[in-house]
C-alpha positions, -999 to 999 in steps of 0.1 A, spaced: 0 0 0 15 34 -10 8 67 5 -8 94 -17 12 125 -25 -13 146 -5 -7 124 26 31 126 22 27 164 24 1 163 52 18 141 77 50 161 81 31 194 82 7 181 109 36 169 130 56 201 125 26 223 134 18 201 164 54 202 176 54 240 172 23 243 194 41 222 221 72 245 218 50 276 222 34 262 253 69 254 268 81 289 259 51 305 277 57 282 307 93 292 307 84 328 308 61 322 338 90 303 356 115 331 349 91 357 362 88 338 395 126 336 399 149 361 415 174 364 444 172 383 476 192 415 474 225 414 494 230 436 524 267 439 517 280 439 482 314 427 472 336 451 451 333 445 414 355 450 383 335 459 352 353 450 319 341 469 289 357 463 255 351 490 230 352 492 192 340 523 174 314 550 181 279 537 174 247 557 181 244 544 216 281 542 227 280 572 250 246 565 265 255 528 271 289 536 287 273 563 308 248 538 322 278 519 336 293 550 353 259 557 368 254 524 385 238 525 420 265 502 435 287 509 465 322 499 451 332 491 416 358 499 390 354 503 352 382 491 330 376 500 293 396 487 264 403 499 229 427 486 203 444 520 199 441 557 208 426 562 174 394 542 181 363 565 179 351 553 213 382 567 231 371 604 233 338 592 247 355 572 274 379 600 283 350 625 285 330 603 309 361 596 330 364 634 334 327 638 341 327 612 368 361 618 386 350 599 417 344 567 398 375 545 396 380 540 358 408 532 335 413 531 297 436 503 284 450 501 249 452 464 239 467 466 205 455 448 174 444 412 181 464 384 164 432 363 167 399 366 149 380 370 181 390 405 189 366 408 218 382 380 238 416 395 231 405 427 247 389 409 276 421 390 283 440 423 286 414 440 308 412 409 330 448 413 339 441 448 351 411 440 372 415 444 410 386 424 423 374 388 425 339 395 412 341 403 374 313 416 352 320 416 314 298 437 292 295 442 254 301 477 239 266 481 225 245 476 256 230 498 284 222 490 320 194 501 343 208 518 374 203 487 396 218 462 372 250 455 392 230 451 424 207 425 408 233 403 390 258 403 419 230 393 443 221 364 419 258 354 417 258 351 455 231 323 454 243 288 464 265 270 438 261 298 412 292 302 391 279 326 364 250 349 357 240 357 321 215 384 312 187 385 287 185 415 264 159 437 248 170 446 213 167 484 205 164 491 168 173 520 146 148 538 124 152 515 94 126 489 85 151 460 86 165 471 119 130 472 134 121 438 119 153 422 133 146 437 167 111 422 167 125 388 159 152 390 186 128 402 212 102 375 204 123 345 195 158 347 210 145 352 246 118 325 240 145 300 232 165 308 263 134 306 285 125 272 270 160 259 275 161 272 311 128 254 318 136 221 302 173 217 309 185 246 330 209 272 316 239 254 300 252 283 281 256 321 284 252 351 261 278 378 262 259 411 265 265 410 302 281 381 322 288 382 359 313 356 374 344 353 396 381 350 388 382 316 404 353 303 383 369 313 350 402 299 361 386 266 370 373 261 334 406 270 318 406 308 316 397 332 288 426 319 267 408 286 262 378 303 246 398 326 224 395 304 192 356 303 193 331 325 176 306 322 204 330 324 233 301 334 256 282 302 248 314 281 255 320 298 288 285 291 300 286 256 287 318 247 304 306 263 336 275 241 335 295 210 327 318 217 357 288 214 380 283 250 387 249 267 382 243 292 354 215 317 361 194 336 336 192 370 353 161 390 361 181 421 349 172 429 313 199 446 293 192 471 265 211 460 234 214 484 205 215 465 172 222 495 149 205 508 119 219 485 92 208 481 56 191 449 44 224 435 33 242 441 66 212 428 86 212 397 65 250 391 70 245 395 108 216 370 108 236 345 88 266 348 110 244 342 140 227 312 123 260 295 113 275 301 148 244 287 165 245 256 143 280 249 154 274 256 191 242 236 195 238 213 164 207 193 177 192 225 192 196 242 159 177 215 141 150 217 167 145 254 159 122 243 131 95 240 158 101 276 169 89 291 136 52 279 133 38 306 111 50 293 77 42 256 84 8 266 97 -1 286 67 12 258 44 -10 233 63 -40 256 58 -34 258 21 -26 221 16 -54 208 38 -81 234 45 -99 209 67 -70 212 92 -76 249 96 -83 245 133 -48 231 141 -32 258 119 -52 286 137 -41 273 171 -5 274 160 -8 309 147 -25 320 179 2 304 200 28 321 180 12 355 186 10 346 223 47 338 225 56 370 207 35 390 232 48 371 262 84 374 253 85 409 239 61 427 263 56 406 294 93 395 298 113 422 281 89 451 285 92 462 248 61 483 244 72 493 209 58 459 198 24 475 195 36 496 166 54 467 149 28 439 148 24 443 111 60 434 104 57 400 120 49 380 88 80 396 71 101 387 101 88 351 103 97 346 66 132 361 72 138 339 103 127 308 84 150 315 54 179 324 76 175 292 96 174 271 64 205 289 49 223 284 82 227 247 74 249 256 44 283 273 42 310 280 67 320 316 60 308 348 78 316 385 82 322 399 116 329 436 120 341 438 84 364 408 87 358 376 66 361 345 87 357 307 84 340 287 111 349 251 118 326 222 129 336 228 165 328 265 165 363 278 162 371 305 137 400 315 115 406 343 91 394 335 56 
């Protein structure tokens, strides 16, 4: 007995749409679990060294760096790094150091990196200058709320916690493609993290802001060991989890400015992220097919209109996840003005995910790189 062509289309679509509904339910449950989490604030805070690599002057560079200087925290130092005095971020750093003379802050010139991962090269240099055991590493394109350090250091003090990683809210520029990408990041990236946290606990980290200790990083081999990787933040969190230490997804939401890139640059950024994710979490990357239910649901509706109920449930669950992640978790009220871009973003996400299975080249800050099967990178 042979299956009809219609049935060969129908079975995988039904399974795919059904699996997507299950994923959406888990993502919402993960959001509820995260909202119920949190650590009691410490009465006495340890001193902290904040490491802030810098590369260029983007639209939010000064505002983001100012948010570090203005932290409501009793004792911390800021160590900023740039490749050379010619970097466009250097005048901003010097201006803020003059504006906040009572805040211990230093500017270090790290030189050009001999490795493709220039961020880790800078972090290694800044790490050597840090005075304190508690270390917070932050990307150059993020901004903190005034209580960010208080929250993440309190979470780091919880029993057996070795690392705290922070979710972020993508802040877009005025271009259509930037806003579309921000919608996708705020809806889908955090949903994946919340689902992973619910099902398996946090076994990786994202680098927008990471809080840890000197001894914890030393125990997993140090920053030198993660230098060869594209997603060094993922590797740090993964090794921390494998060592038996707990990785926490913080309640502190970081503001991440994604720029105002053109379609081409947005596409390159998405493809770099996809190819990096495929190497970091191969099975998880395949499973991402269930996180994009809109296209399979519409396809099911067209192929088998009698299954419209299942398709409608999947679409409704997709909208519920977008609202839950973007508004309830991240507080991105701008979503109300961007709902109409969701179909465009879903198509972009699906195509990027599919193309992520092919090729091993990428562009990172203008440099062409090749990524290996193990996630390490080399200059093309």
